[in-house]
Structures are given as structure tokens and as C-alpha cells.
N, CA, C and O atoms as a GROMACS GRO file, in nm:
protein
  564
    1MET      N    1  -1.328   2.323   1.031
    1MET     CA    2  -1.258   2.227   0.946
    1MET      C    3  -1.280   2.264   0.799
    1MET      O    4  -1.387   2.310   0.761
    2THR      N    5  -1.177   2.243   0.720
    2THR     CA    6  -1.180   2.271   0.577
    2THR      C    7  -1.156   2.141   0.502
    2THR      O    8  -1.077   2.058   0.545
    3ILE      N    9  -1.225   2.124   0.390
    3ILE     CA   10  -1.203   2.007   0.306
    3ILE      C   11  -1.134   2.053   0.179
    3ILE      O   12  -1.185   2.137   0.106
    4SER      N   13  -1.015   1.997   0.154
    4SER     CA   14  -0.941   2.024   0.032
    4SER      C   15  -0.958   1.905  -0.061
    4SER      O   16  -0.933   1.791  -0.022
    5GLN      N   17  -1.000   1.931  -0.183
    5GLN     CA   18  -1.021   1.827  -0.283
    5GLN      C   19  -0.899   1.817  -0.373
    5GLN      O   20  -0.823   1.912  -0.388
    6GLY      N   21  -0.882   1.701  -0.432
    6GLY     CA   22  -0.773   1.681  -0.527
    6GLY      C   23  -0.794   1.554  -0.605
    6GLY      O   24  -0.888   1.479  -0.580
    7ALA      N   25  -0.706   1.529  -0.700
    7ALA     CA   26  -0.715   1.409  -0.782
    7ALA      C   27  -0.583   1.389  -0.856
    7ALA      O   28  -0.503   1.481  -0.869
    8CYS      N   29  -0.563   1.268  -0.902
    8CYS     CA   30  -0.448   1.241  -0.988
    8CYS      C   31  -0.475   1.308  -1.123
    8CYS      O   32  -0.584   1.360  -1.146
    9SER      N   33  -0.378   1.307  -1.212
    9SER     CA   34  -0.390   1.374  -1.342
    9SER      C   35  -0.506   1.323  -1.426
    9SER      O   36  -0.570   1.401  -1.496
   10CYS      N   37  -0.533   1.194  -1.421
   10CYS     CA   38  -0.638   1.137  -1.505
   10CYS      C   39  -0.774   1.130  -1.436
   10CYS      O   40  -0.874   1.099  -1.501
   11GLY      N   41  -0.779   1.159  -1.305
   11GLY     CA   42  -0.905   1.159  -1.232
   11GLY      C   43  -0.949   1.025  -1.178
   11GLY      O   44  -1.057   1.015  -1.122
   12THR      N   45  -0.869   0.922  -1.194
   12THR     CA   46  -0.904   0.790  -1.143
   12THR      C   47  -0.907   0.788  -0.990
   12THR      O   48  -0.992   0.722  -0.930
   13VAL      N   49  -0.813   0.861  -0.928
   13VAL     CA   50  -0.803   0.865  -0.783
   13VAL      C   51  -0.839   1.006  -0.736
   13VAL      O   52  -0.781   1.105  -0.780
   14GLU      N   53  -0.936   1.012  -0.645
   14GLU     CA   54  -0.979   1.140  -0.589
   14GLU      C   55  -0.940   1.147  -0.442
   14GLU      O   56  -0.933   1.045  -0.373
   15ILE      N   57  -0.913   1.269  -0.396
   15ILE     CA   58  -0.869   1.293  -0.259
   15ILE      C   59  -0.964   1.392  -0.192
   15ILE      O   60  -1.005   1.490  -0.253
   16ALA      N   61  -0.997   1.365  -0.066
   16ALA     CA   62  -1.066   1.461   0.019
   16ALA      C   63  -0.985   1.467   0.149
   16ALA      O   64  -0.980   1.371   0.225
   17PHE      N   65  -0.922   1.582   0.172
   17PHE     CA   66  -0.836   1.602   0.289
   17PHE      C   67  -0.901   1.706   0.379
   17PHE      O   68  -0.908   1.823   0.344
   18THR      N   69  -0.949   1.662   0.495
   18THR     CA   70  -1.012   1.752   0.592
   18THR      C   71  -0.905   1.795   0.691
   18THR      O   72  -0.833   1.712   0.747
   19HIS      N   73  -0.894   1.926   0.712
   19HIS     CA   74  -0.790   1.978   0.800
   19HIS      C   75  -0.841   2.093   0.883
   19HIS      O   76  -0.942   2.156   0.849
   20ALA      N   77  -0.771   2.121   0.992
   20ALA     CA   78  -0.818   2.216   1.094
   20ALA      C   79  -0.782   2.362   1.065
   20ALA      O   80  -0.854   2.452   1.108
   21ARG      N   81  -0.674   2.387   0.994
   21ARG     CA   82  -0.626   2.524   0.975
   21ARG      C   83  -0.640   2.568   0.830
   21ARG      O   84  -0.660   2.485   0.741
   22PRO      N   85  -0.629   2.699   0.804
   22PRO     CA   86  -0.632   2.748   0.665
   22PRO      C   87  -0.511   2.696   0.586
   22PRO      O   88  -0.407   2.666   0.644
   23HIS      N   89  -0.527   2.687   0.455
   23HIS     CA   90  -0.421   2.634   0.369
   23HIS      C   91  -0.287   2.701   0.393
   23HIS      O   92  -0.184   2.633   0.401
   24ALA      N   93  -0.285   2.832   0.403
   24ALA     CA   94  -0.160   2.907   0.416
   24ALA      C   95  -0.080   2.872   0.541
   24ALA      O   96   0.039   2.903   0.549
   25GLU      N   97  -0.143   2.809   0.638
   25GLU     CA   98  -0.074   2.771   0.761
   25GLU      C   99  -0.006   2.634   0.752
   25GLU      O  100   0.056   2.589   0.848
   26TYR      N  101  -0.017   2.570   0.638
   26TYR     CA  102   0.046   2.439   0.618
   26TYR      C  103   0.165   2.451   0.525
   26TYR      O  104   0.158   2.515   0.421
   27SER      N  105   0.276   2.388   0.564
   27SER     CA  106   0.395   2.376   0.479
   27SER      C  107   0.414   2.228   0.450
   27SER      O  108   0.445   2.151   0.541
   28PRO      N  109   0.397   2.187   0.326
   28PRO     CA  110   0.421   2.045   0.295
   28PRO      C  111   0.565   2.007   0.326
   28PRO      O  112   0.654   2.092   0.329
   29ARG      N  113   0.587   1.879   0.350
   29ARG     CA  114   0.721   1.826   0.375
   29ARG      C  115   0.774   1.764   0.245
   29ARG      O  116   0.718   1.667   0.194
   30ALA      N  117   0.882   1.820   0.194
   30ALA     CA  118   0.946   1.768   0.072
   30ALA      C  119   1.049   1.665   0.116
   30ALA      O  120   1.160   1.700   0.157
   31CYS      N  121   1.013   1.541   0.106
   31CYS     CA  122   1.100   1.431   0.150
   31CYS      C  123   1.217   1.417   0.054
   31CYS      O  124   1.201   1.424  -0.068
   32ASP      N  125   1.337   1.396   0.111
   32ASP     CA  126   1.456   1.385   0.029
   32ASP      C  127   1.501   1.240   0.007
   32ASP      O  128   1.615   1.217  -0.033
   33CYS      N  129   1.414   1.143   0.032
   33CYS     CA  130   1.453   1.003   0.014
   33CYS      C  131   1.460   0.969  -0.137
   33CYS      O  132   1.412   1.045  -0.222
   34ASP      N  133   1.520   0.856  -0.165
   34ASP     CA  134   1.541   0.814  -0.304
   34ASP      C  135   1.410   0.782  -0.378
   34ASP      O  136   1.408   0.778  -0.501
   35TYR      N  137   1.303   0.761  -0.305
   35TYR     CA  138   1.174   0.733  -0.366
   35TYR      C  139   1.097   0.863  -0.392
   35TYR      O  140   1.051   0.887  -0.504
   36CYS      N  141   1.084   0.945  -0.291
   36CYS     CA  142   1.000   1.066  -0.300
   36CYS      C  143   1.062   1.178  -0.383
   36CYS      O  144   0.994   1.244  -0.461
   37GLU      N  145   1.191   1.200  -0.364
   37GLU     CA  146   1.254   1.315  -0.429
   37GLU      C  147   1.239   1.314  -0.582
   37GLU      O  148   1.202   1.417  -0.638
   38PRO      N  149   1.267   1.204  -0.651
   38PRO     CA  150   1.252   1.209  -0.797
   38PRO      C  151   1.106   1.224  -0.842
   38PRO      O  152   1.080   1.263  -0.956
   39ARG      N  153   1.012   1.193  -0.754
   39ARG     CA  154   0.869   1.207  -0.787
   39ARG      C  155   0.815   1.344  -0.746
   39ARG      O  156   0.699   1.375  -0.772
   40GLY      N  157   0.898   1.424  -0.682
   40GLY     CA  158   0.856   1.557  -0.640
   40GLY      C  159   0.750   1.556  -0.531
   40GLY      O  160   0.673   1.652  -0.518
   41ALA      N  161   0.744   1.449  -0.453
   41ALA     CA  162   0.641   1.437  -0.349
   41ALA      C  163   0.660   1.542  -0.241
   41ALA      O  164   0.771   1.568  -0.195
   42GLN      N  165   0.549   1.602  -0.202
   42GLN     CA  166   0.544   1.698  -0.091
   42GLN      C  167   0.427   1.655  -0.002
   42GLN      O  168   0.311   1.669  -0.041
   43TRP      N  169   0.458   1.604   0.115
   43TRP     CA  170   0.358   1.541   0.201
   43TRP      C  171   0.290   1.641   0.293
   43TRP      O  172   0.354   1.727   0.354
   44LEU      N  173   0.159   1.626   0.302
   44LEU     CA  174   0.077   1.713   0.386
   44LEU      C  175  -0.012   1.625   0.473
   44LEU      O  176  -0.074   1.530   0.424
   45SER      N  177  -0.019   1.658   0.601
   45SER     CA  178  -0.102   1.581   0.693
   45SER      C  179  -0.146   1.671   0.808
   45SER      O  180  -0.090   1.778   0.830
   46ASP      N  181  -0.248   1.624   0.880
   46ASP     CA  182  -0.298   1.694   0.998
   46ASP      C  183  -0.356   1.587   1.090
   46ASP      O  184  -0.459   1.528   1.056
   47PRO      N  185  -0.294   1.560   1.205
   47PRO     CA  186  -0.343   1.455   1.294
   47PRO      C  187  -0.486   1.478   1.344
   47PRO      O  188  -0.550   1.384   1.392
   48GLN      N  189  -0.535   1.602   1.333
   48GLN     CA  190  -0.672   1.632   1.375
   48GLN      C  191  -0.770   1.620   1.259
   48GLN      O  192  -0.891   1.638   1.278
   49GLY      N  193  -0.721   1.590   1.141
   49GLY     CA  194  -0.805   1.586   1.022
   49GLY      C  195  -0.846   1.446   0.982
   49GLY      O  196  -0.849   1.354   1.063
   50GLN      N  197  -0.878   1.434   0.854
   50GLN     CA  198  -0.919   1.306   0.795
   50GLN      C  199  -0.875   1.307   0.649
   50GLN      O  200  -0.890   1.408   0.580
   51LEU      N  201  -0.820   1.197   0.604
   51LEU     CA  202  -0.781   1.182   0.464
   51LEU      C  203  -0.861   1.068   0.404
   51LEU      O  204  -0.861   0.956   0.456
   52GLU      N  205  -0.929   1.098   0.295
   52GLU     CA  206  -1.004   0.994   0.224
   52GLU      C  207  -0.951   0.985   0.082
   52GLU      O  208  -0.944   1.085   0.010
   53VAL      N  209  -0.915   0.863   0.043
   53VAL     CA  210  -0.867   0.834  -0.092
   53VAL      C  211  -0.972   0.745  -0.157
   53VAL      O  212  -1.002   0.637  -0.107
   54LEU      N  213  -1.026   0.791  -0.269
   54LEU     CA  214  -1.132   0.718  -0.340
   54LEU      C  215  -1.084   0.689  -0.480
   54LEU      O  216  -1.051   0.781  -0.555
   55SER      N  217  -1.078   0.562  -0.517
   55SER     CA  218  -1.025   0.525  -0.647
   55SER      C  219  -1.123   0.439  -0.726
   55SER      O  220  -1.195   0.356  -0.670
   56ALA      N  221  -1.124   0.461  -0.857
   56ALA     CA  222  -1.209   0.382  -0.947
   56ALA      C  223  -1.140   0.252  -0.989
   56ALA      O  224  -1.202   0.167  -1.052
   57ALA      N  225  -1.014   0.238  -0.956
   57ALA     CA  226  -0.938   0.117  -0.991
   57ALA      C  227  -0.839   0.087  -0.879
   57ALA      O  228  -0.801   0.176  -0.803
   58ALA      N  229  -0.798  -0.037  -0.871
   58ALA     CA  230  -0.699  -0.075  -0.769
   58ALA      C  231  -0.570   0.004  -0.792
   58ALA      O  232  -0.513   0.001  -0.901
   59MET      N  233  -0.526   0.073  -0.689
   59MET     CA  234  -0.403   0.150  -0.699
   59MET      C  235  -0.282   0.058  -0.685
   59MET      O  236  -0.290  -0.049  -0.624
   60ARG      N  237  -0.172   0.100  -0.743
   60ARG     CA  238  -0.044   0.032  -0.718
   60ARG      C  239   0.001   0.072  -0.580
   60ARG      O  240  -0.007   0.189  -0.543
   61GLU      N  241   0.048  -0.023  -0.503
   61GLU     CA  242   0.106   0.004  -0.373
   61GLU      C  243   0.254  -0.030  -0.381
   61GLU      O  244   0.291  -0.141  -0.418
   62GLU      N  245   0.336   0.066  -0.344
   62GLU     CA  246   0.480   0.048  -0.349
   62GLU      C  247   0.538   0.074  -0.211
   62GLU      O  248   0.480   0.149  -0.132
   63THR      N  249   0.652   0.013  -0.182
   63THR     CA  250   0.721   0.037  -0.056
   63THR      C  251   0.862   0.085  -0.087
   63THR      O  252   0.910   0.072  -0.200
   64GLN      N  253   0.926   0.139   0.014
   64GLN     CA  254   1.060   0.193  -0.001
   64GLN      C  255   1.124   0.193   0.136
   64GLN      O  256   1.054   0.187   0.237
   65GLY      N  257   1.254   0.198   0.141
   65GLY     CA  258   1.324   0.209   0.270
   65GLY      C  259   1.291   0.096   0.365
   65GLY      O  260   1.318  -0.021   0.334
   66SER      N  261   1.233   0.128   0.480
   66SER     CA  262   1.202   0.028   0.582
   66SER      C  263   1.085  -0.062   0.544
   66SER      O  264   1.062  -0.163   0.610
   67GLY      N  265   1.012  -0.028   0.438
   67GLY     CA  266   0.900  -0.111   0.392
   67GLY      C  267   0.775  -0.099   0.477
   67GLY      O  268   0.680  -0.175   0.456
   68GLN      N  269   0.772  -0.008   0.572
   68GLN     CA  270   0.658   0.004   0.663
   68GLN      C  271   0.544   0.087   0.603
   68GLN      O  272   0.427   0.062   0.631
   69ALA      N  273   0.578   0.184   0.522
   69ALA     CA  274   0.478   0.271   0.461
   69ALA      C  275   0.442   0.219   0.322
   69ALA      O  276   0.524   0.159   0.254
   70ARG      N  277   0.317   0.244   0.282
   70ARG     CA  278   0.268   0.206   0.150
   70ARG      C  279   0.242   0.334   0.071
   70ARG      O  280   0.166   0.420   0.114
   71PHE      N  281   0.305   0.344  -0.044
   71PHE     CA  282   0.284   0.457  -0.132
   71PHE      C  283   0.175   0.419  -0.232
   71PHE      O  284   0.182   0.313  -0.295
   72HIS      N  285   0.075   0.505  -0.247
   72HIS     CA  286  -0.040   0.477  -0.332
   72HIS      C  287  -0.028   0.555  -0.463
   72HIS      O  288  -0.020   0.677  -0.463
   73VAL      N  289  -0.027   0.480  -0.573
   73VAL     CA  290   0.000   0.534  -0.705
   73VAL      C  291  -0.115   0.500  -0.798
   73VAL      O  292  -0.163   0.387  -0.799
   74CYS      N  293  -0.161   0.599  -0.876
   74CYS     CA  294  -0.267   0.573  -0.974
   74CYS      C  295  -0.216   0.472  -1.077
   74CYS      O  296  -0.107   0.488  -1.130
   75PRO      N  297  -0.296   0.366  -1.105
   75PRO     CA  298  -0.252   0.264  -1.200
   75PRO      C  299  -0.256   0.312  -1.345
   75PRO      O  300  -0.198   0.248  -1.433
   76HIS      N  301  -0.323   0.423  -1.371
   76HIS     CA  302  -0.335   0.472  -1.509
   76HIS      C  303  -0.234   0.580  -1.543
   76HIS      O  304  -0.160   0.567  -1.640
   77CYS      N  305  -0.230   0.688  -1.464
   77CYS     CA  306  -0.140   0.801  -1.496
   77CYS      C  307  -0.008   0.794  -1.421
   77CYS      O  308   0.086   0.865  -1.456
   78GLY      N  309   0.000   0.711  -1.317
   78GLY     CA  310   0.123   0.695  -1.242
   78GLY      C  311   0.150   0.801  -1.137
   78GLY      O  312   0.259   0.804  -1.079
   79ASP      N  313   0.053   0.889  -1.111
   79ASP     CA  314   0.072   0.992  -1.008
   79ASP      C  315   0.078   0.929  -0.870
   79ASP      O  316  -0.003   0.842  -0.836
   80LEU      N  317   0.174   0.973  -0.790
   80LEU     CA  318   0.185   0.934  -0.650
   80LEU      C  319   0.089   1.024  -0.572
   80LEU      O  320   0.109   1.145  -0.567
   81VAL      N  321  -0.014   0.966  -0.512
   81VAL     CA  322  -0.120   1.048  -0.450
   81VAL      C  323  -0.116   1.050  -0.298
   81VAL      O  324  -0.153   1.150  -0.237
   82ALA      N  325  -0.073   0.942  -0.236
   82ALA     CA  326  -0.079   0.935  -0.090
   82ALA      C  327   0.019   0.830  -0.038
   82ALA      O  328   0.073   0.749  -0.114
   83VAL      N  329   0.041   0.835   0.092
   83VAL     CA  330   0.121   0.734   0.161
   83VAL      C  331   0.044   0.698   0.287
   83VAL      O  332  -0.022   0.782   0.347
   84SER      N  333   0.054   0.570   0.328
   84SER     CA  334  -0.016   0.528   0.449
   84SER      C  335   0.068   0.431   0.530
   84SER      O  336   0.163   0.369   0.480
   85TYR      N  337   0.030   0.420   0.655
   85TYR     CA  338   0.095   0.330   0.750
   85TYR      C  339  -0.015   0.266   0.834
   85TYR      O  340  -0.098   0.337   0.891
   86ASP      N  341  -0.016   0.134   0.842
   86ASP     CA  342  -0.115   0.062   0.921
   86ASP      C  343  -0.063   0.047   1.063
   86ASP      O  344   0.035  -0.024   1.087
   87THR      N  345  -0.128   0.114   1.157
   87THR     CA  346  -0.085   0.112   1.297
   87THR      C  347  -0.128  -0.014   1.370
   87THR      O  348  -0.084  -0.039   1.482
   88GLY      N  349  -0.212  -0.094   1.306
   88GLY     CA  350  -0.273  -0.209   1.373
   88GLY      C  351  -0.410  -0.173   1.428
   88GLY      O  352  -0.492  -0.261   1.454
   89GLU      N  353  -0.433  -0.044   1.445
   89GLU     CA  354  -0.562   0.006   1.492
   89GLU      C  355  -0.632   0.090   1.385
   89GLU      O  356  -0.742   0.140   1.406
   90GLY      N  357  -0.566   0.105   1.271
   90GLY     CA  358  -0.621   0.184   1.162
   90GLY      C  359  -0.508   0.244   1.080
   90GLY      O  360  -0.391   0.233   1.114
   91LEU      N  361  -0.546   0.308   0.971
   91LEU     CA  362  -0.448   0.370   0.882
   91LEU      C  363  -0.422   0.515   0.920
   91LEU      O  364  -0.514   0.589   0.956
   92LEU      N  365  -0.297   0.554   0.910
   92LEU     CA  366  -0.257   0.694   0.916
   92LEU      C  367  -0.193   0.723   0.782
   92LEU      O  368  -0.132   0.635   0.722
   93GLY      N  369  -0.206   0.846   0.734
   93GLY     CA  370  -0.148   0.876   0.605
   93GLY      C  371  -0.121   1.023   0.583
   93GLY      O  372  -0.148   1.108   0.669
   94ALA      N  373  -0.067   1.050   0.466
   94ALA     CA  374  -0.040   1.186   0.422
   94ALA      C  375  -0.072   1.191   0.273
   94ALA      O  376  -0.058   1.093   0.201
   95VAL      N  377  -0.116   1.308   0.229
   95VAL     CA  378  -0.148   1.328   0.088
   95VAL      C  379  -0.030   1.398   0.021
   95VAL      O  380   0.037   1.481   0.082
   96ASN      N  381  -0.006   1.363  -0.104
   96ASN     CA  382   0.092   1.437  -0.183
   96ASN      C  383   0.026   1.570  -0.217
   96ASN      O  384  -0.065   1.575  -0.300
   97ALA      N  385   0.072   1.677  -0.154
   97ALA     CA  386   0.008   1.808  -0.167
   97ALA      C  387  -0.005   1.854  -0.311
   97ALA      O  388  -0.094   1.933  -0.343
   98ARG      N  389   0.080   1.804  -0.399
   98ARG     CA  390   0.077   1.844  -0.539
   98ARG      C  391  -0.052   1.803  -0.611
   98ARG      O  392  -0.084   1.859  -0.716
   99VAL      N  393  -0.126   1.707  -0.556
   99VAL     CA  394  -0.251   1.666  -0.622
   99VAL      C  395  -0.371   1.746  -0.573
   99VAL      O  396  -0.482   1.730  -0.625
  100LEU      N  397  -0.352   1.834  -0.475
  100LEU     CA  398  -0.463   1.914  -0.422
  100LEU      C  399  -0.489   2.036  -0.508
  100LEU      O  400  -0.395   2.100  -0.556
  101LYS      N  401  -0.615   2.069  -0.528
  101LYS     CA  402  -0.652   2.189  -0.603
  101LYS      C  403  -0.598   2.315  -0.536
  101LYS      O  404  -0.566   2.413  -0.604
  102ALA      N  405  -0.588   2.314  -0.404
  102ALA     CA  406  -0.543   2.430  -0.328
  102ALA      C  407  -0.391   2.432  -0.309
  102ALA      O  408  -0.342   2.505  -0.222
  103TYR      N  409  -0.316   2.357  -0.386
  103TYR     CA  410  -0.171   2.346  -0.369
  103TYR      C  411  -0.103   2.484  -0.366
  103TYR      O  412  -0.016   2.508  -0.282
  104GLU      N  413  -0.142   2.572  -0.454
  104GLU     CA  414  -0.079   2.704  -0.463
  104GLU      C  415  -0.106   2.791  -0.340
  104GLU      O  416  -0.036   2.889  -0.318
  105GLU      N  417  -0.207   2.756  -0.261
  105GLU     CA  418  -0.240   2.833  -0.140
  105GLU      C  419  -0.157   2.792  -0.019
  105GLU      O  420  -0.158   2.861   0.083
  106LEU      N  421  -0.084   2.681  -0.029
  106LEU     CA  422  -0.003   2.632   0.082
  106LEU      C  423   0.124   2.713   0.096
  106LEU      O  424   0.169   2.776   0.000
  107SER      N  425   0.182   2.712   0.214
  107SER     CA  426   0.312   2.776   0.235
  107SER      C  427   0.419   2.694   0.164
  107SER      O  428   0.396   2.581   0.123
  108GLU      N  429   0.536   2.752   0.152
  108GLU     CA  430   0.647   2.687   0.083
  108GLU      C  431   0.683   2.555   0.152
  108GLU      O  432   0.681   2.545   0.275
  109ALA      N  433   0.714   2.455   0.071
  109ALA     CA  434   0.751   2.324   0.124
  109ALA      C  435   0.880   2.332   0.205
  109ALA      O  436   0.971   2.410   0.173
  110GLN      N  437   0.887   2.251   0.309
  110GLN     CA  438   1.005   2.241   0.394
  110GLN      C  439   1.071   2.106   0.371
  110GLN      O  440   1.002   2.005   0.356
  111SER      N  441   1.201   2.103   0.369
  111SER     CA  442   1.274   1.978   0.348
  111SER      C  443   1.259   1.887   0.469
  111SER      O  444   1.263   1.932   0.584
  112ALA      N  445   1.241   1.759   0.443
  112ALA     CA  446   1.233   1.657   0.548
  112ALA      C  447   1.325   1.541   0.509
  112ALA      O  448   1.342   1.512   0.391
  113SER      N  449   1.385   1.477   0.608
  113SER     CA  450   1.480   1.370   0.580
  113SER      C  451   1.454   1.248   0.668
  113SER      O  452   1.535   1.216   0.754
  114PRO      N  453   1.340   1.180   0.646
  114PRO     CA  454   1.310   1.062   0.728
  114PRO      C  455   1.405   0.945   0.706
  114PRO      O  456   1.407   0.852   0.786
  115LYS      N  457   1.482   0.948   0.599
  115LYS     CA  458   1.575   0.836   0.574
  115LYS      C  459   1.682   0.828   0.683
  115LYS      O  460   1.751   0.727   0.694
  116ARG      N  461   1.697   0.934   0.761
  116ARG     CA  462   1.794   0.935   0.870
  116ARG      C  463   1.739   0.870   0.997
  116ARG      O  464   1.811   0.852   1.095
  117LEU      N  465   1.609   0.837   0.996
  117LEU     CA  466   1.545   0.778   1.112
  117LEU      C  467   1.544   0.627   1.102
  117LEU      O  468   1.537   0.572   0.992
  118ASP      N  469   1.549   0.558   1.217
  118ASP     CA  470   1.534   0.413   1.214
  118ASP      C  471   1.384   0.380   1.207
  118ASP      O  472   1.300   0.469   1.215
  119ALA      N  473   1.353   0.252   1.192
  119ALA     CA  474   1.214   0.211   1.172
  119ALA      C  475   1.122   0.257   1.285
  119ALA      O  476   1.012   0.304   1.258
  120GLN      N  477   1.166   0.245   1.409
  120GLN     CA  478   1.082   0.287   1.522
  120GLN      C  479   1.063   0.438   1.523
  120GLN      O  480   0.953   0.486   1.550
  121GLN      N  481   1.167   0.513   1.495
  121GLN     CA  482   1.155   0.659   1.491
  121GLN      C  483   1.059   0.704   1.380
  121GLN      O  484   0.986   0.802   1.397
  122LYS      N  485   1.059   0.631   1.269
  122LYS     CA  486   0.966   0.665   1.161
  122LYS      C  487   0.822   0.647   1.206
  122LYS      O  488   0.740   0.737   1.188
  123THR      N  489   0.791   0.532   1.265
  123THR     CA  490   0.652   0.509   1.306
  123THR      C  491   0.610   0.606   1.416
  123THR      O  492   0.494   0.648   1.420
  124GLU      N  493   0.701   0.643   1.505
  124GLU     CA  494   0.670   0.743   1.607
  124GLU      C  495   0.639   0.878   1.542
  124GLU      O  496   0.546   0.947   1.581
  125ARG      N  497   0.718   0.914   1.443
  125ARG     CA  498   0.696   1.041   1.371
  125ARG      C  499   0.563   1.038   1.297
  125ARG      O  500   0.486   1.134   1.305
  126TRP      N  501   0.536   0.929   1.227
  126TRP     CA  502   0.410   0.918   1.153
  126TRP      C  503   0.291   0.924   1.248
  126TRP      O  504   0.191   0.989   1.218
  127SER      N  505   0.302   0.857   1.362
  127SER     CA  506   0.192   0.857   1.459
  127SER      C  507   0.164   0.998   1.511
  127SER      O  508   0.050   1.030   1.544
  128ALA      N  509   0.266   1.080   1.518
  128ALA     CA  510   0.250   1.217   1.567
  128ALA      C  511   0.200   1.313   1.459
  128ALA      O  512   0.128   1.408   1.490
  129LEU      N  513   0.238   1.290   1.333
  129LEU     CA  514   0.212   1.387   1.227
  129LEU      C  515   0.103   1.349   1.127
  129LEU      O  516   0.036   1.437   1.073
  130TRP      N  517   0.084   1.222   1.102
  130TRP     CA  518  -0.004   1.181   0.993
  130TRP      C  519  -0.151   1.184   1.031
  130TRP      O  520  -0.186   1.196   1.149
  131THR      N  521  -0.235   1.174   0.932
  131THR     CA  522  -0.379   1.192   0.939
  131THR      C  523  -0.452   1.057   0.939
  131THR      O  524  -0.413   0.968   0.864
  132PRO      N  525  -0.555   1.040   1.021
  132PRO     CA  526  -0.638   0.920   1.008
  132PRO      C  527  -0.687   0.910   0.862
  132PRO      O  528  -0.735   1.008   0.804
  133THR      N  529  -0.674   0.791   0.805
  133THR     CA  530  -0.693   0.773   0.661
  133THR      C  531  -0.787   0.658   0.630
  133THR      O  532  -0.789   0.555   0.697
  134ARG      N  533  -0.865   0.680   0.525
  134ARG     CA  534  -0.953   0.574   0.474
  134ARG      C  535  -0.932   0.564   0.323
  134ARG      O  536  -0.934   0.665   0.253
  135ILE      N  537  -0.914   0.442   0.275
  135ILE     CA  538  -0.899   0.417   0.131
  135ILE      C  539  -1.017   0.334   0.086
  135ILE      O  540  -1.044   0.227   0.141
  136ARG      N  541  -1.087   0.385  -0.014
  136ARG     CA  542  -1.207   0.315  -0.065
  136ARG      C  543  -1.198   0.305  -0.217
  136ARG      O  544  -1.126   0.380  -0.283
  137TYR      N  545  -1.273   0.209  -0.270
  137TYR     CA  546  -1.279   0.189  -0.415
  137TYR      C  547  -1.423   0.207  -0.462
  137TYR      O  548  -1.516   0.149  -0.406
  138ARG      N  549  -1.438   0.289  -0.565
  138ARG     CA  550  -1.570   0.312  -0.626
  138ARG      C  551  -1.609   0.193  -0.709
  138ARG      O  552  -1.526   0.132  -0.777
  139SER      N  553  -1.734   0.160  -0.704
  139SER     CA  554  -1.788   0.056  -0.790
  139SER      C  555  -1.804   0.113  -0.931
  139SER      O  556  -1.852   0.225  -0.948
  140THR      N  557  -1.766   0.037  -1.030
  140THR     CA  558  -1.781   0.081  -1.168
  140THR      C  559  -1.907   0.023  -1.231
  140THR      O  560  -1.936   0.049  -1.348
  141ALA      N  561  -1.980  -0.055  -1.155
  141ALA     CA  562  -2.102  -0.118  -1.209
  141ALA      C  563  -2.219  -0.025  -1.202
  141ALA      O  564  -2.330  -0.061  -1.243
   0.00000   0.00000   0.00000
């Protein structure tokens, strides 16, 4: 297992993405939806891995489309860092590959079009592709 570190531009939100394969074997998914495309989001996940999001401040949570997924945005610099879905048994998520230090080591992004899927198809896709995720907040005291 490899741990890829990352952070938003201002460093308020830190990412630790544990994954099974070398960076070059991953192709982020460049979502073409009206939310992700203008933000340049490229999603990376590994169902065998672990995604940890650690923030020093409460992140903005935004929804789009079916409203099932939560997009996590740094409240200070506005970087979109991750997306998550609550399965009822825990969180699954994906990291915006652009915030990872190893971004340049990844394979070229592939286009994805989840907006063509209905709500059930989306959750089935996320359950198959996304990473077990934990979101924590650092104490500033």
C-alpha cells in the first residue's frame, strides 16, 4: 500500500490517500457535470484503499445533481478537495487528484459522465469505485 499526501492551496485541509497500486496505474476520472467540470475536478479512488480528510476548519459541503454526494470544499481558499457518499454503513469517497503531491505521476485523466446515470446507478457506481473515507477535524486549541 502507498500513501499519497495532499492539501488544499492554503493548507487548511490535508489529504492522506492510501492505495494499492503505483501512481502511474491510476487514471483520474474527469467528470463532465456542471459542478465538477468548471472546477477542473479529477476524481481518484481505490475501493481497497483508505481516504482520510483532515481539516483545521469546518469545510463547506455542497451538493449537485441528485444531491446524494457531498462535495468538500476548503472554507478559506475554496479548493474542492473531496467528494463523499454516506452508504448508511459508512462513508465512501474520492479525492480530487489535483490536490495530491503525486498528481503529475498519475496517468492521463479519463472523461466520466455520471450525469447520465440515475440516482440508483450513481450509488451502485460509487459503491464499486469509491474509497472508504474518514473526515476529521483538527483541534486548534
